[in-house]
BAPAFI-162413 format. One record per residue: residue number from 0; x, y, z of N, C-alpha, C, O in turn; residue in three letters. Coordinates in nm, 4 decimals, m for minus. Layout:
! BAPAFI-162413
[NUM, [X, Y, Z], [X, Y, Z], [X, Y, Z], [X, Y, Z], 'ALA'],
...
This chain:
! BAPAFI-162413
[0, [m9.9922, 4.0986, 15.5861], [m9.9218, 4.0225, 15.6870], [m10.0161, 3.9153, 15.7414], [m10.1262, 3.9500, 15.7842], 'UNK'],
[1, [m9.9793, 3.7870, 15.7420], [m10.0674, 3.6816, 15.7907], [m10.0823, 3.6881, 15.9420], [m9.9916, 3.7298, 16.0140], 'UNK'],
[2, [m10.2006, 3.6451, 15.9881], [m10.2250, 3.6435, 16.1324], [m10.1473, 3.5289, 16.1943], [m10.1409, 3.4194, 16.1385], 'UNK'],
[3, [m10.0890, 3.5548, 16.3091], [m10.0175, 3.4500, 16.3794], [m10.0909, 3.4202, 16.5084], [m10.1356, 3.5111, 16.5784], 'UNK'],
[4, [m10.1027, 3.2938, 16.5388], [m10.1629, 3.2520, 16.6640], [m10.0672, 3.1567, 16.7328], [m9.9907, 3.0872, 16.6660], 'UNK'],
[5, [m10.0701, 3.1523, 16.8633], [m9.9778, 3.0634, 16.9328], [m10.0098, 2.9174, 16.9022], [m10.1258, 2.8808, 16.8829], 'UNK'],
[6, [m9.9060, 2.8349, 16.8981], [m9.9273, 2.6933, 16.8720], [m9.9441, 2.6144, 17.0011], [m9.9964, 2.5030, 16.9983], 'UNK'],
[7, [m9.9016, 2.6686, 17.1122], [m9.9218, 2.6032, 17.2410], [m9.9810, 2.7038, 17.3382], [m9.9643, 2.8249, 17.3238], 'UNK'],
[8, [m10.0493, 2.6509, 17.4359], [m10.1158, 2.7417, 17.5286], [m10.0172, 2.7943, 17.6323], [m9.9173, 2.7302, 17.6650], 'UNK'],
[9, [m10.0481, 2.9096, 17.6813], [m9.9679, 2.9727, 17.7856], [m10.0609, 3.0124, 17.8976], [m10.1694, 3.0653, 17.8731], 'UNK'],
[10, [m10.0196, 2.9876, 18.0198], [m10.1002, 3.0222, 18.1361], [m10.0520, 3.1552, 18.1928], [m9.9322, 3.1775, 18.2099], 'UNK'],
[11, [m10.1485, 3.2436, 18.2218], [m10.1201, 3.3759, 18.2766], [m10.1724, 3.3798, 18.4197], [m10.2893, 3.3504, 18.4446], 'UNK'],
[12, [m10.0858, 3.4158, 18.5127], [m10.1214, 3.4210, 18.6546], [m10.1329, 3.5669, 18.7000], [m10.0826, 3.6567, 18.6325], 'UNK'],
[13, [m10.1987, 3.5909, 18.8140], [m10.2113, 3.7290, 18.8640], [m10.0750, 3.7930, 18.8910], [m9.9773, 3.7256, 18.9234], 'UNK'],
[14, [m10.0723, 3.9240, 18.8766], [m9.9505, 3.9994, 18.9054], [m9.9127, 3.9816, 19.0520], [m9.9985, 3.9590, 19.1373], 'UNK'],
[15, [m9.7832, 3.9923, 19.0797], [m9.7324, 3.9721, 19.2158], [m9.7986, 4.0675, 19.3146], [m9.8331, 4.0268, 19.4255], 'UNK'],
[16, [m9.8167, 4.1926, 19.2766], [m9.8780, 4.2898, 19.3681], [m10.0207, 4.2498, 19.4013], [m10.0680, 4.2735, 19.5124], 'UNK'],
[17, [m10.0894, 4.1894, 19.3053], [m10.2277, 4.1480, 19.3289], [m10.2328, 4.0272, 19.4225], [m10.3358, 4.0020, 19.4850], 'UNK'],
[18, [m10.1232, 3.9528, 19.4327], [m10.1184, 3.8406, 19.5266], [m10.0812, 3.8871, 19.6673], [m10.0979, 3.8115, 19.7630], 'UNK'],
[19, [m10.0315, 4.0094, 19.6816], [m9.9989, 4.0632, 19.8141], [m10.1250, 4.1165, 19.8827], [m10.1377, 4.1071, 20.0048], 'UNK'],
[20, [m10.2174, 4.1720, 19.8055], [m10.3400, 4.2294, 19.8623], [m10.4159, 4.1330, 19.9538], [m10.4559, 4.1739, 20.0628], 'UNK'],
[21, [m10.4375, 4.0076, 19.9148], [m10.5120, 3.9181, 20.0040], [m10.4422, 3.8977, 20.1378], [m10.5074, 3.8865, 20.2416], 'UNK'],
[22, [m10.3095, 3.8929, 20.1348], [m10.2341, 3.8770, 20.2593], [m10.2567, 3.9956, 20.3523], [m10.2787, 3.9776, 20.4721], 'UNK'],
[23, [m10.2514, 4.1166, 20.2974], [m10.2739, 4.2362, 20.3797], [m10.4167, 4.2411, 20.4331], [m10.4393, 4.2770, 20.5486], 'UNK'],
[24, [m10.5126, 4.2049, 20.3484], [m10.6514, 4.2036, 20.3927], [m10.6764, 4.0934, 20.4949], [m10.7603, 4.1093, 20.5836], 'UNK'],
[25, [m10.6047, 3.9818, 20.4835], [m10.6191, 3.8745, 20.5815], [m10.5726, 3.9211, 20.7191], [m10.6359, 3.8902, 20.8200], 'UNK'],
[26, [m10.4631, 3.9949, 20.7232], [m10.4146, 4.0514, 20.8497], [m10.5203, 4.1457, 20.9075], [m10.5497, 4.1407, 21.0270], 'UNK'],
[27, [m10.5772, 4.2318, 20.8225], [m10.6808, 4.3248, 20.8689], [m10.8043, 4.2488, 20.9184], [m10.8651, 4.2875, 21.0182], 'UNK'],
[28, [m10.8411, 4.1419, 20.8495], [m10.9577, 4.0624, 20.8900], [m10.9340, 3.9971, 21.0255], [m11.0233, 3.9962, 21.1103], 'UNK'],
[29, [m10.8153, 3.9427, 21.0465], [m10.7840, 3.8808, 21.1749], [m10.7872, 3.9838, 21.2874], [m10.8391, 3.9570, 21.3957], 'UNK'],
[30, [m10.7313, 4.1017, 21.2609], [m10.7339, 4.2072, 21.3622], [m10.8776, 4.2500, 21.3930], [m10.9152, 4.2658, 21.5092], 'UNK'],
[31, [m10.9577, 4.2685, 21.2866], [m11.0978, 4.3059, 21.3083], [m11.1744, 4.1969, 21.3822], [m11.2619, 4.2266, 21.4636], 'UNK'],
[32, [m11.1423, 4.0721, 21.3545], [m11.2058, 3.9613, 21.4262], [m11.1754, 3.9655, 21.5748], [m11.2637, 3.9444, 21.6580], 'UNK'],
[33, [m11.0489, 3.9930, 21.6076], [m11.0099, 4.0032, 21.7489], [m11.0790, 4.1217, 21.8168], [m11.1265, 4.1104, 21.9298], 'UNK'],
[34, [m11.0840, 4.2350, 21.7468], [m11.1512, 4.3535, 21.8027], [m11.3021, 4.3292, 21.8182], [m11.3624, 4.3728, 21.9163], 'UNK'],
[35, [m11.3610, 4.2611, 21.7233], [m11.5041, 4.2305, 21.7310], [m11.5314, 4.1423, 21.8518], [m11.6297, 4.1625, 21.9231], 'UNK'],
[36, [m11.4453, 4.0453, 21.8745], [m11.4614, 3.9540, 21.9887], [m11.4499, 4.0298, 22.1208], [m11.5259, 4.0040, 22.2141], 'UNK'],
[37, [m11.3550, 4.1233, 22.1289], [m11.3349, 4.2017, 22.2513], [m11.4498, 4.2980, 22.2770], [m11.4982, 4.3081, 22.3897], 'UNK'],
[38, [m11.4932, 4.3682, 22.1746], [m11.5894, 4.4778, 22.1904], [m11.7347, 4.4329, 22.1885], [m11.8203, 4.5007, 22.2454], 'UNK'],
[39, [m11.7643, 4.3212, 22.1250], [m11.9010, 4.2695, 22.1179], [m12.0000, 4.3777, 22.0708], [m12.1054, 4.3982, 22.1311], 'UNK'],
[40, [m11.9628, 4.4461, 21.9614], [m12.0446, 4.5552, 21.9097], [m12.0851, 4.5235, 21.7653], [m12.0052, 4.4702, 21.6884], 'UNK'],
[41, [m12.2083, 4.5562, 21.7294], [m12.2615, 4.5251, 21.5967], [m12.1836, 4.5963, 21.4856], [m12.1653, 4.5397, 21.3779], 'UNK'],
[42, [m12.1384, 4.7174, 21.5096], [m12.0612, 4.7910, 21.4080], [m11.9317, 4.7174, 21.3757], [m11.8943, 4.7055, 21.2590], 'UNK'],
[43, [m11.8640, 4.6686, 21.4773], [m11.7410, 4.5933, 21.4558], [m11.7707, 4.4629, 21.3819], [m11.6922, 4.4202, 21.2972], 'UNK'],
[44, [m11.8811, 4.4010, 21.4130], [m11.9198, 4.2778, 21.3444], [m11.9458, 4.3042, 21.1959], [m11.9046, 4.2256, 21.1106], 'UNK'],
[45, [m12.0141, 4.4148, 21.1651], [m12.0420, 4.4501, 21.0264], [m11.9114, 4.4745, 20.9504], [m11.8945, 4.4281, 20.8376], 'UNK'],
[46, [m11.8194, 4.5479, 21.0136], [m11.6895, 4.5725, 20.9484], [m11.6131, 4.4419, 20.9281], [m11.5524, 4.4207, 20.8231], 'UNK'],
[47, [m11.6163, 4.3541, 21.0291], [m11.5466, 4.2258, 21.0196], [m11.6017, 4.1417, 20.9043], [m11.5250, 4.0850, 20.8264], 'UNK'],
[48, [m11.7325, 4.1338, 20.8937], [m11.7944, 4.0552, 20.7868], [m11.7629, 4.1173, 20.6500], [m11.7315, 4.0452, 20.5553], 'UNK'],
[49, [m11.7712, 4.2498, 20.6393], [m11.7439, 4.3171, 20.5123], [m11.6006, 4.2974, 20.4667], [m11.5763, 4.2618, 20.3514], 'UNK'],
[50, [m11.5063, 4.3201, 20.5555], [m11.3651, 4.3033, 20.5195], [m11.3344, 4.1553, 20.4954], [m11.2533, 4.1220, 20.4090], 'UNK'],
[51, [m11.3986, 4.0672, 20.5711], [m11.3807, 3.9233, 20.5488], [m11.4273, 3.8813, 20.4105], [m11.3623, 3.8002, 20.3446], 'UNK'],
[52, [m11.5404, 3.9367, 20.3660], [m11.5917, 3.9063, 20.2325], [m11.4954, 3.9551, 20.1248], [m11.4680, 3.8838, 20.0282], 'UNK'],
[53, [m11.4441, 4.0770, 20.1418], [m11.3472, 4.1312, 20.0457], [m11.2212, 4.0442, 20.0445], [m11.1658, 4.0168, 19.9380], 'UNK'],
[54, [m11.1761, 4.0010, 20.1616], [m11.0573, 3.9159, 20.1711], [m11.0777, 3.7855, 20.0963], [m10.9891, 3.7410, 20.0234], 'UNK'],
[55, [m11.1932, 3.7243, 20.1137], [m11.2227, 3.5995, 20.0439], [m11.2193, 3.6195, 19.8925], [m11.1617, 3.5383, 19.8200], 'UNK'],
[56, [m11.2808, 3.7271, 19.8453], [m11.2802, 3.7553, 19.7007], [m11.1378, 3.7791, 19.6497], [m11.1028, 3.7344, 19.5405], 'UNK'],
[57, [m11.0561, 3.8490, 19.7278], [m10.9176, 3.8739, 19.6877], [m10.8352, 3.7447, 19.6845], [m10.7520, 3.7260, 19.5957], 'UNK'],
[58, [m10.8585, 3.6567, 19.7804], [m10.7869, 3.5280, 19.7819], [m10.8231, 3.4470, 19.6581], [m10.7353, 3.3916, 19.5919], 'UNK'],
[59, [m10.9520, 3.4400, 19.6268], [m10.9950, 3.3663, 19.5078], [m10.9384, 3.4295, 19.3806], [m10.8981, 3.3584, 19.2886], 'UNK'],
[60, [m10.9354, 3.5626, 19.3754], [m10.8778, 3.6320, 19.2608], [m10.7286, 3.6053, 19.2466], [m10.6780, 3.5932, 19.1350], 'UNK'],
[61, [m10.6584, 3.5961, 19.3583], [m10.5144, 3.5711, 19.3546], [m10.4835, 3.4295, 19.3061], [m10.3718, 3.4020, 19.2622], 'UNK'],
[62, [m10.5812, 3.3403, 19.3138], [m10.5634, 3.2024, 19.2672], [m10.6173, 3.1810, 19.1256], [m10.6135, 3.0693, 19.0740], 'UNK'],
[63, [m10.6669, 3.2867, 19.0631], [m10.7226, 3.2768, 18.9278], [m10.6100, 3.2634, 18.8255], [m10.4948, 3.2958, 18.8542], 'UNK'],
[64, [m10.6440, 3.2157, 18.7069], [m10.5495, 3.2101, 18.5959], [m10.6247, 3.2134, 18.4638], [m10.7430, 3.1799, 18.4561], 'UNK'],
[65, [m10.5534, 3.2544, 18.3609], [m10.6086, 3.2584, 18.2257], [m10.5153, 3.1800, 18.1344], [m10.3955, 3.1684, 18.1602], 'UNK'],
[66, [m10.5732, 3.1265, 18.0269], [m10.4944, 3.0486, 17.9325], [m10.5508, 3.0714, 17.7928], [m10.6721, 3.0807, 17.7744], 'UNK'],
[67, [m10.4613, 3.0804, 17.6945], [m10.5054, 3.0962, 17.5564], [m10.4128, 3.0160, 17.4660], [m10.2907, 3.0298, 17.4725], 'UNK'],
[68, [m10.4726, 2.9316, 17.3810], [m10.3941, 2.8471, 17.2915], [m10.4082, 2.8858, 17.1450], [m10.3673, 2.8107, 17.0565], 'UNK'],
[69, [m10.4654, 3.0022, 17.1193], [m10.4877, 3.0467, 16.9826], [m10.6290, 3.0212, 16.9350], [m10.6754, 3.0847, 16.8403], 'UNK'],
[70, [m10.6976, 2.9288, 16.9998], [m10.8347, 2.8954, 16.9629], [m10.9327, 2.9162, 17.0784], [m11.0420, 2.9692, 17.0586], 'UNK'],
[71, [m10.8939, 2.8746, 17.1984], [m10.9843, 2.8825, 17.3139], [m10.9185, 2.9626, 17.4263], [m10.8044, 2.9368, 17.4647], 'UNK'],
[72, [m10.9931, 3.0604, 17.4779], [m10.9517, 3.1376, 17.5946], [m11.0209, 3.0758, 17.7156], [m11.1425, 3.0567, 17.7153], 'UNK'],
[73, [m10.9431, 3.0446, 17.8186], [m10.9981, 2.9862, 17.9413], [m10.9649, 3.0803, 18.0563], [m10.8513, 3.1256, 18.0704], 'UNK'],
[74, [m11.0663, 3.1092, 18.1390], [m11.0429, 3.1887, 18.2597], [m11.1000, 3.1111, 18.3773], [m11.2185, 3.0777, 18.3797], 'UNK'],
[75, [m11.0142, 3.0829, 18.4748], [m11.0538, 3.0007, 18.5892], [m11.0330, 3.0769, 18.7197], [m10.9260, 3.1321, 18.7452], 'UNK'],
[76, [m11.1367, 3.0785, 18.8007], [m11.1294, 3.1302, 18.9364], [m11.1860, 3.0225, 19.0279], [m11.2952, 2.9723, 19.0014], 'UNK'],
[77, [m11.1159, 2.9852, 19.1344], [m11.1677, 2.8817, 19.2236], [m11.3087, 2.9149, 19.2740], [m11.3422, 3.0312, 19.2962], 'UNK'],
[78, [m11.3892, 2.8122, 19.2912], [m11.5275, 2.8199, 19.3416], [m11.6238, 2.8911, 19.2471], [m11.7374, 2.9200, 19.2847], 'UNK'],
[79, [m11.5796, 2.9195, 19.1251], [m11.6660, 2.9826, 19.0252], [m11.6615, 2.9001, 18.8975], [m11.5691, 2.8220, 18.8750], 'UNK'],
[80, [m11.7630, 2.9191, 18.8149], [m11.7682, 2.8463, 18.6891], [m11.6563, 2.8929, 18.5961], [m11.6325, 3.0126, 18.5802], 'UNK'],
[81, [m11.5887, 2.7962, 18.5354], [m11.4809, 2.8286, 18.4424], [m11.5391, 2.8818, 18.3119], [m11.6394, 2.8302, 18.2625], 'UNK'],
[82, [m11.4762, 2.9844, 18.2566], [m11.5169, 3.0402, 18.1269], [m11.4296, 2.9785, 18.0188], [m11.3069, 2.9799, 18.0287], 'UNK'],
[83, [m11.4934, 2.9242, 17.9154], [m11.4238, 2.8718, 17.7976], [m11.4837, 2.9423, 17.6766], [m11.6014, 2.9249, 17.6452], 'UNK'],
[84, [m11.4015, 3.0218, 17.6095], [m11.4507, 3.1049, 17.4997], [m11.3687, 3.0761, 17.3747], [m11.2468, 3.0926, 17.3741], 'UNK'],
[85, [m11.4359, 3.0334, 17.2700], [m11.3691, 3.0141, 17.1406], [m11.3460, 3.1505, 17.0772], [m11.4205, 3.2450, 17.1031], 'UNK'],
[86, [m11.2447, 3.1603, 16.9958], [m11.2117, 3.2911, 16.9379], [m11.3242, 3.3474, 16.8520], [m11.3348, 3.4694, 16.8394], 'UNK'],
[87, [m11.4077, 3.2644, 16.7930], [m11.5216, 3.3114, 16.7146], [m11.6309, 3.3746, 16.7997], [m11.7156, 3.4473, 16.7478], 'UNK'],
[88, [m11.6298, 3.3475, 16.9293], [m11.7280, 3.4053, 17.0206], [m11.6867, 3.5433, 17.0710], [m11.7703, 3.6171, 17.1232], 'UNK'],
[89, [m11.5608, 3.5791, 17.0564], [m11.5107, 3.7064, 17.1104], [m11.5811, 3.8249, 17.0460], [m11.5968, 3.8305, 16.9240], 'UNK'],
[90, [m11.6229, 3.9189, 17.1286], [m11.6878, 4.0398, 17.0797], [m11.6164, 4.1655, 17.1279], [m11.6260, 4.2705, 17.0644], 'UNK'],
[91, [m11.5445, 4.1555, 17.2401], [m11.4808, 4.2724, 17.3009], [m11.3585, 4.2270, 17.3791], [m11.3643, 4.1310, 17.4560], 'UNK'],
[92, [m11.2491, 4.2964, 17.3588], [m11.1286, 4.2754, 17.4388], [m11.0747, 4.4145, 17.4690], [m11.0361, 4.4880, 17.3780], 'UNK'],
[93, [m11.0721, 4.4503, 17.5964], [m11.0201, 4.5824, 17.6332], [m10.9553, 4.5771, 17.7703], [m10.9743, 4.4829, 17.8472], 'UNK'],
[94, [m10.8777, 4.6817, 17.7987], [m10.8135, 4.6957, 17.9288], [m10.8947, 4.7956, 18.0096], [m10.9261, 4.9044, 17.9614], 'UNK'],
[95, [m10.9285, 4.7587, 18.1317], [m11.0035, 4.8474, 18.2188], [m10.9260, 4.8742, 18.3462], [m10.8322, 4.8017, 18.3795], 'UNK'],
[96, [m10.9649, 4.9770, 18.4161], [m10.8985, 5.0109, 18.5413], [m10.7987, 5.1230, 18.5234], [m10.7640, 5.1601, 18.4113], 'UNK'],
[97, [m10.7531, 5.1762, 18.6346], [m10.6563, 5.2864, 18.6303], [m10.5207, 5.2395, 18.6803], [m10.4282, 5.2205, 18.6013], 'UNK'],
[98, [m10.5088, 5.2208, 18.8111], [m10.3808, 5.1767, 18.8665], [m10.3538, 5.0298, 18.8351], [m10.2428, 4.9934, 18.7962], 'UNK'],
[99, [m10.4533, 4.9476, 18.8518], [m10.4399, 4.8047, 18.8260], [m10.5197, 4.7678, 18.7022], [m10.6310, 4.7161, 18.7123], 'UNK'],
[100, [m10.4629, 4.7943, 18.5861], [m10.5322, 4.7609, 18.4618], [m10.5529, 4.6099, 18.4534], [m10.4665, 4.5312, 18.4920], 'UNK'],
[101, [m10.6695, 4.5718, 18.4019], [m10.7014, 4.4303, 18.3865], [m10.7857, 4.4116, 18.2611], [m10.8554, 4.5029, 18.2168], 'UNK'],
[102, [m10.7781, 4.2930, 18.2057], [m10.8530, 4.2603, 18.0856], [m11.0024, 4.2466, 18.1135], [m11.0438, 4.1936, 18.2166], 'UNK'],
[103, [m11.0803, 4.2950, 18.0205], [m11.2249, 4.2735, 18.0198], [m11.2547, 4.2049, 17.8869], [m11.2252, 4.2585, 17.7800], 'UNK'],
[104, [m11.3129, 4.0873, 17.8950], [m11.3431, 4.0082, 17.7759], [m11.4945, 4.0012, 17.7608], [m11.5644, 3.9573, 17.8521], 'UNK'],
[105, [m11.5442, 4.0436, 17.6474], [m11.6860, 4.0301, 17.6160], [m11.7024, 3.9229, 17.5098], [m11.6275, 3.9195, 17.4122], 'UNK'],
[106, [m11.8002, 3.8355, 17.5287], [m11.8188, 3.7284, 17.4311], [m11.9663, 3.6914, 17.4176], [m12.0478, 3.7182, 17.5059], 'UNK'],
[107, [m11.9973, 3.6293, 17.3049], [m12.1324, 3.5801, 17.2803], [m12.1375, 3.4348, 17.3278], [m12.0576, 3.3527, 17.2827], 'UNK'],
[108, [m12.2306, 3.4017, 17.4185], [m12.2384, 3.2635, 17.4672], [m12.2910, 3.1697, 17.3587], [m12.3448, 3.2129, 17.2567], 'UNK'],
[109, [m12.2739, 3.0419, 17.3837], [m12.3254, 2.9407, 17.2921], [m12.4682, 2.9034, 17.3321], [m12.5020, 2.9023, 17.4505], 'UNK'],
[110, [m12.5510, 2.8730, 17.2329], [m12.6863, 2.8237, 17.2607], [m12.6772, 2.6749, 17.2931], [m12.5696, 2.6157, 17.2850], 'UNK'],
[111, [m12.7898, 2.6148, 17.3296], [m12.7910, 2.4729, 17.3655], [m12.7472, 2.3837, 17.2500], [m12.6913, 2.2763, 17.2723], 'UNK'],
[112, [m12.7724, 2.4276, 17.1256], [m12.7331, 2.3466, 17.0095], [m12.5915, 2.3789, 16.9602], [m12.5512, 2.3332, 16.8533], 'UNK'],
[113, [m12.5154, 2.4584, 17.0385], [m12.3761, 2.4861, 17.0068], [m12.3506, 2.6024, 16.9132], [m12.2367, 2.6256, 16.8726], 'UNK'],
[114, [m12.4559, 2.6765, 16.8780], [m12.4389, 2.7936, 16.7919], [m12.4098, 2.9178, 16.8756], [m12.4450, 2.9238, 16.9934], 'UNK'],
[115, [m12.3457, 3.0160, 16.8146], [m12.3153, 3.1413, 16.8846], [m12.4403, 3.2276, 16.8882], [m12.5024, 3.2533, 16.7850], 'UNK'],
[116, [m12.4770, 3.2725, 17.0088], [m12.5952, 3.3577, 17.0274], [m12.5516, 3.5037, 17.0159], [m12.5011, 3.5614, 17.1122], 'UNK'],
[117, [m12.5710, 3.5630, 16.8988], [m12.5268, 3.7004, 16.8756], [m12.6120, 3.8042, 16.9482], [m12.5726, 3.9205, 16.9572], 'UNK'],
[118, [m12.7282, 3.7640, 17.0000], [m12.8153, 3.8571, 17.0717], [m12.7781, 3.8702, 17.2192], [m12.8227, 3.9638, 17.2855], 'UNK'],
[119, [m12.6976, 3.7787, 17.2715], [m12.6600, 3.7816, 17.4133], [m12.5113, 3.8126, 17.4252], [m12.4324, 3.7867, 17.3344], 'UNK'],
[120, [m12.4762, 3.8687, 17.5399], [m12.3367, 3.9054, 17.5648], [m12.3041, 3.8726, 17.7105], [m12.3837, 3.9008, 17.8001], 'UNK'],
[121, [m12.1885, 3.8138, 17.7336], [m12.1380, 3.7895, 17.8689], [m12.0012, 3.8543, 17.8799], [m11.9326, 3.8758, 17.7800], 'UNK'],
[122, [m11.9623, 3.8852, 18.0042], [m11.8351, 3.9536, 18.0267], [m11.7529, 3.8791, 18.1300], [m11.8060, 3.8210, 18.2246], 'UNK'],
[123, [m11.6226, 3.8821, 18.1097], [m11.5279, 3.8277, 18.2062], [m11.4400, 3.9436, 18.2506], [m11.3706, 4.0044, 18.1691], 'UNK'],
[124, [m11.4430, 3.9741, 18.3789], [m11.3555, 4.0770, 18.4355], [m11.2374, 4.0055, 18.4996], [m11.2478, 3.9548, 18.6113], 'UNK'],
[125, [m11.1270, 4.0016, 18.4295], [m11.0086, 3.9311, 18.4778], [m10.9397, 4.0127, 18.5870], [m10.9549, 4.1346, 18.5953], 'UNK'],
[126, [m10.8640, 3.9425, 18.6698], [m10.7783, 4.0118, 18.7655], [m10.6559, 4.0612, 18.6887], [m10.6312, 4.0134, 18.5780], 'UNK'],
[127, [m10.5788, 4.1549, 18.7433], [m10.4564, 4.1984, 18.6746], [m10.3594, 4.0809, 18.6586], [m10.3187, 4.0195, 18.7572], 'UNK'],
[128, [m10.3231, 4.0504, 18.5348], [m10.2398, 3.9343, 18.5039], [m10.0999, 3.9748, 18.4603], [m10.0804, 4.0811, 18.4013], 'UNK'],
[129, [m10.0024, 3.8886, 18.4900], [m9.8668, 3.9071, 18.4384], [m9.8731, 3.8977, 18.2860], [m9.9448, 3.8129, 18.2329], 'UNK'],
[130, [m9.8014, 3.9809, 18.2165], [m9.7943, 3.9803, 18.0695], [m9.9321, 3.9901, 18.0038], [m9.9546, 3.9337, 17.8968], 'UNK'],
[131, [m10.0237, 4.0619, 18.0684], [m10.1588, 4.0707, 18.0126], [m10.1634, 4.1521, 17.8835], [m10.2558, 4.1353, 17.8039], 'UNK'],
[132, [m10.0670, 4.2385, 17.8615], [m10.0621, 4.3133, 17.7353], [m10.0383, 4.2168, 17.6191], [m10.0968, 4.2332, 17.5121], 'UNK'],
[133, [m9.9536, 4.1175, 17.6395], [m9.9308, 4.0140, 17.5381], [m10.0608, 3.9370, 17.5110], [m10.0962, 3.9137, 17.3954], 'UNK'],
[134, [m10.1308, 3.8983, 17.6161], [m10.2583, 3.8275, 17.6008], [m10.3606, 3.9160, 17.5299], [m10.4349, 3.8685, 17.4439], 'UNK'],
[135, [m10.3646, 4.0422, 17.5650], [m10.4533, 4.1384, 17.4983], [m10.4256, 4.1413, 17.3483], [m10.5181, 4.1348, 17.2673], 'UNK'],
[136, [m10.2980, 4.1510, 17.3119], [m10.2606, 4.1550, 17.1703], [m10.3009, 4.0269, 17.0977], [m10.3520, 4.0323, 16.9859], 'UNK'],
[137, [m10.2781, 3.9115, 17.1611], [m10.3157, 3.7845, 17.0997], [m10.4661, 3.7741, 17.0772], [m10.5112, 3.7295, 16.9717], 'UNK'],
[138, [m10.5434, 3.8161, 17.1781], [m10.6893, 3.8070, 17.1667], [m10.7436, 3.9030, 17.0620], [m10.8344, 3.8675, 16.9868], 'UNK'],
[139, [m10.6887, 4.0254, 17.0560], [m10.7383, 4.1203, 16.9572], [m10.7005, 4.0768, 16.8143], [m10.7724, 4.1076, 16.7192], 'UNK'],
[140, [m10.5893, 4.0061, 16.7997], [m10.5496, 3.9557, 16.6673], [m10.6477, 3.8524, 16.6142], [m10.6786, 3.8511, 16.4951], 'UNK'],
[141, [m10.6969, 3.7653, 16.7027], [m10.7831, 3.6559, 16.6571], [m10.9325, 3.6883, 16.6664], [m11.0164, 3.6091, 16.6234], 'UNK'],
[142, [m10.9646, 3.8025, 16.7216], [m11.1051, 3.8408, 16.7363], [m11.1698, 3.8585, 16.5995], [m11.1094, 3.9181, 16.5103], 'UNK'],
[143, [m11.2923, 3.8076, 16.5811], [m11.3589, 3.8251, 16.4513], [m11.3747, 3.9724, 16.4151], [m11.4062, 4.0557, 16.5000], 'UNK'],
[144, [m11.3525, 4.0021, 16.2896], [m11.3678, 4.1405, 16.2405], [m11.5142, 4.1641, 16.2052], [m11.5791, 4.0755, 16.1497], 'UNK'],
[145, [m11.5679, 4.2846, 16.2373], [m11.7094, 4.3117, 16.2078], [m11.7367, 4.3221, 16.0585], [m11.8508, 4.3445, 16.0180], 'UNK'],
């Protein structure tokens, strides 16, 4: 059976439930901020900063997206470096997590002269994406065979 790859790229966005989490954490952060202001206590400040940091990461994750056109996998998260991985660089594609399964992509980075560095490995931990099983299947189909 011949391998099939998509002829046009498709963008995958985070699952709806994963976009609700930042909203809930934002409410908790605002409440903790108000309590910290009232109580003027270091413990409340530590909790406020910790939950605020988690909220920021969740907001950025909710704005992330992935795209695959059959040749290049792109993963973008705001305020972070975009990952662009050619299918020949792919080394690992798996689903991780329990309740919120998400793609984990392992790849060999390119050297300065554009060659694949087989001695190095980088990983992309994607957020839970809509139709990620389809993306998983596409990536595993085009992944180089050992």
